[in-house]
C-alpha positions in Angstrom: -19.1 15.7 -47.1 -16.3 13.2 -47.8 -13.3 13.5 -50.1 -14.8 11.5 -52.9 -18.2 13.4 -52.9 -16.4 16.8 -53.0 -14.2 15.7 -55.9 -17.3 14.4 -57.8 -19.0 17.7 -57.3 -16.1 19.8 -58.5 -15.7 17.5 -61.6 -19.4 17.8 -62.5 -19.3 21.6 -62.0 -16.3 21.8 -64.3 -17.8 19.6 -67.0 -21.0 21.7 -66.9 -19.3 25.0 -67.2 -16.5 24.2 -69.7 -17.0 25.2 -73.3 -14.6 22.6 -74.8 -14.8 19.7 -72.4 -12.3 17.6 -74.3 -9.6 20.3 -74.1 -10.3 20.8 -70.4 -10.0 17.0 -69.9 -6.7 16.9 -71.7 -5.4 19.9 -69.7 -6.5 18.4 -66.4 -4.7 15.2 -67.3 -1.6 17.1 -68.2 -1.7 19.1 -64.9 -2.3 15.9 -62.9 0.7 14.3 -64.6 2.8 17.3 -63.9 1.8 17.4 -60.2 2.5 13.6 -59.9 5.9 14.1 -61.5 6.7 17.1 -59.3 5.5 16.3 -55.7 7.3 19.5 -54.5 5.0 21.6 -56.6 1.9 19.9 -55.2 3.4 20.4 -51.7 3.9 24.1 -52.4 0.3 24.5 -53.6 -1.0 22.5 -50.6 1.2 23.9 -47.8 -0.8 26.0 -45.4 2.3 28.0 -44.6 2.5 29.4 -48.1 0.2 32.4 -48.6 -2.7 31.9 -51.0 -1.5 34.7 -53.2 1.8 33.0 -53.6 0.1 29.7 -54.4 -2.0 31.4 -57.1 1.1 33.0 -58.6 2.9 29.7 -58.7 0.0 28.0 -60.4 -0.4 30.9 -62.9 3.3 30.8 -63.7 3.6 27.0 -64.1 0.3 26.5 -65.9 0.2 29.7 -68.0 -1.8 28.3 -70.9 -4.7 27.0 -68.7 -8.1 27.7 -70.1 -11.3 28.3 -68.3 -12.5 27.0 -65.9 -9.2 25.5 -64.7 -7.7 28.7 -63.2 -11.0 29.3 -61.4 -10.9 25.7 -60.1 -7.4 26.1 -58.7 -8.3 29.5 -57.2 -11.2 27.8 -55.3 -9.1 24.9 -54.3 -6.3 27.1 -53.0 -8.8 29.4 -51.2 -10.5 26.4 -49.6 -7.2 24.7 -48.7 -8.4 21.7 -50.9 -5.6 21.4 -53.5 -5.0 17.8 -52.4 -8.3 16.9 -54.0 -6.9 17.6 -57.5 -6.0 14.0 -58.3 -9.4 12.7 -57.4 -11.1 15.6 -59.3 -9.2 14.7 -62.4 -10.1 11.1 -62.1 -13.8 11.9 -61.6 -13.7 14.4 -64.5 -12.1 11.8 -66.8 -14.7 9.2 -65.8 -17.6 11.6 -66.3 -16.3 12.8 -69.6 -15.7 9.2 -70.8 -19.2 8.1 -69.8 -20.8 11.0 -71.6 -18.7 10.4 -74.7 -18.8 6.6 -74.8 -15.1 6.3 -74.2 -13.7 3.3 -72.4 -10.3 3.0 -70.7 -8.6 -0.3 -71.4 -5.7 -1.5 -69.3 -3.7 -3.8 -71.6 -0.8 -5.9 -70.1 1.5 -7.8 -72.5 4.6 -9.9 -72.1 6.4 -7.8 -74.7 5.9 -4.3 -76.0 3.2 -4.0 -78.8 4.3 -2.3 -82.0 2.0 0.3 -83.6 0.2 -2.3 -85.8 -0.3 -4.7 -82.9 -1.6 -1.9 -80.7 -4.0 -0.8 -83.4 -5.4 -4.3 -83.8 -5.9 -4.7 -80.1 -7.6 -1.3 -79.9 -9.9 -2.2 -82.8 -10.8 -5.5 -81.2 -11.6 -3.8 -77.9 -13.6 -1.1 -79.6 -15.7 -3.7 -81.4 -16.4 -5.5 -78.1 -17.4 -2.4 -76.1 -19.1 -0.6 -79.1 -17.3 2.7 -78.3 -14.0 4.4 -78.4 -11.1 3.1 -76.4 -8.2 4.8 -74.6 -5.6 2.2 -74.2 -3.0 2.2 -71.4 -0.4 -0.5 -71.9 2.1 -2.1 -69.4 4.6 -4.8 -69.9 4.8 -7.8 -67.5 7.4 -10.4 -68.7 6.0 -12.9 -66.2 3.0 -13.4 -68.5 5.2 -15.4 -70.9 3.0 -14.5 -73.9 -0.4 -13.2 -74.9 -2.2 -10.3 -73.3 -4.5 -9.3 -70.4 -7.1 -6.7 -71.0 -9.2 -4.9 -68.3 -12.1 -2.8 -69.5 -15.1 -1.5 -67.5 -14.3 -3.8 -64.6 -14.1 -6.9 -66.8 -10.9 -8.9 -67.1 -10.1 -10.8 -70.3 -7.0 -12.9 -69.6 -5.5 -14.5 -72.7 -2.0 -14.9 -71.4 0.1 -18.0 -71.6 0.5 -17.8 -67.8 -3.3 -18.0 -67.3 -3.6 -20.9 -69.7 -0.9 -22.8 -67.9 -2.6 -22.2 -64.6 -5.9 -23.4 -66.0 -4.3 -26.5 -67.4 -2.6 -27.2 -64.1 -6.0 -26.9 -62.3 -7.5 -29.2 -64.9 -4.8 -31.8 -64.5 -4.9 -31.8 -60.7 
C-alpha cells in the first residue's frame, strides 16, 4: 500500500468515527500547522531512536486539548512508525470533509491585500459560482499589477492586469 492510499484510509476512518467532524477537522489543521511551524517536534515524533512511550507523552503534553479520535490516531501512527503521514492525512481529511459538506477551497492571489469588505465580495462571488461554501486562502503577488487570480476545484480564473496584457500582446503579434 502506498503513502497516499494509507493516508486516505486513515482520513476516512477518522471521519467515520468522529462525533464532531468539523471540530476534528479544525484540530487536525491546527496540529498540522503546529508541526509545520516546528519541524523539530515532527522529527521527535518520527525519530525511531525516541521510544514510543516518550513520543506519546510528547504528543499528549503538546496537544493536551485533543479530542477523540485524534489521540488514538497519533497512538496508531507512533506505534506503526508512520507519523510522517500526518500532513497527507490532514490534507485527505480536509478534502473528504469539504466534499461531504459542499465546501470549496479557493486560492485567491491579488496584487495588493484585500480589505475585509473586498474579501467578503470576492468570497460571495465565488460562493455564487460554485453553489457552496468557500474557504478562501489569499496570497499577494505584486507582479500581477492589478486584479485577481482565483483557483477553485482545479479551475483557474485569471482576471489580472498581467494576464490581460499578455493576451493583448498575443493578439497584437
